[in-house]
C-alpha positions, 0 to 999 in steps of 0.5 A, a space after each residue: 223932510 229937509 233933515 235926515 237920511 231919507 229926505 230925497 229917497 226916490 227922488 234925490 237918489 233916482 236923480 242921481 241913479 240916472 246919471 250914474 253916479 252910483 256905486 256897483 251896487 246900485 246905490 248912490 254911496 251915501 247921498 244925503 242931507 241934513 238941517 242943522 237946528 240952530 236957533 239962528 241961521 239954520 244950515 241946510 247940507 246936501 251931499 253925495 259921494 259919488 265917483 270922479 267920473 260923474 261928478 260933473 253930471 251929479 252937480 247938475 243933478 243936485 242943482 236941478 233938484 235944489 231948484 226944483 224943490 223950491 219951484 216947480 216940484 216941491 215935495 209931493 204928498 206921498 213924500 210929506 205922508 213917508 216923512 211924517 210916518 217916519 218922524 212920528 214912529 221914531 218917537 217912542 224909542 227916542 228917549 231911552 239912554 240917559 244921553 238921549 233925554 239929555 239931547 231931548 231936552 237940550 233941544 228945549 233949551 237950546 231953541 227956547 222951545 217950550 216945556 210941552 214941545 215933545 208932547 205936541 210934536 207928533 201932532 204938530 208933525 201930523 198937521 203938517 201939508 205940502 203947503 208948510 213944506 213949500 214954504 219951508 223949503 223957500 226958507 230953508 234953501 236958495 238955489 241961487 246962494 248956495 255954497 258947493 264944497 267938492 272934493 276931488 281930484 282936481 286934476 280930473 273934475 275941475 275943468 268940469 266943475 268950472 263949466 257949471 258956473 256955480 260961483 266963484 271958485 276957491 281952491 283949498 290945498 289939503 295940509 
């Protein structure tokens, strides 16, 4: 639920559409999030390419969604059920190539996981509850300590981005 391209479908994408941060086809141009599978600190990355004139509104919506997912509006049972189905149904075709088999083995070895990790994966996913998601969200997402990386036309977005008080602003010039 907190990793992959469908994380906030319906919620996150609707929020971006609400502020008009969509292209002429009504999409968010790739609003996504990913949870990197690391053995130490696990980066959770959310991103949404938007039009320049919707940068501020989009950042406000992203901040609101990050706050709500760990607070007043955690993932719903419906969102969890959709994520469970997707995660379980993708398993049968997930090891059809040598590279995919190797990647599955790498996940077990790098993560220090038990040898039967993939054999028990579907049952563990099916057993997840919204309470488990609330706990995971609170562990993985800390809205007060986000690092915002904003790329765009500085002359057009800097003033409005600074108005949001997202934290210290560091300008990195493209070389």
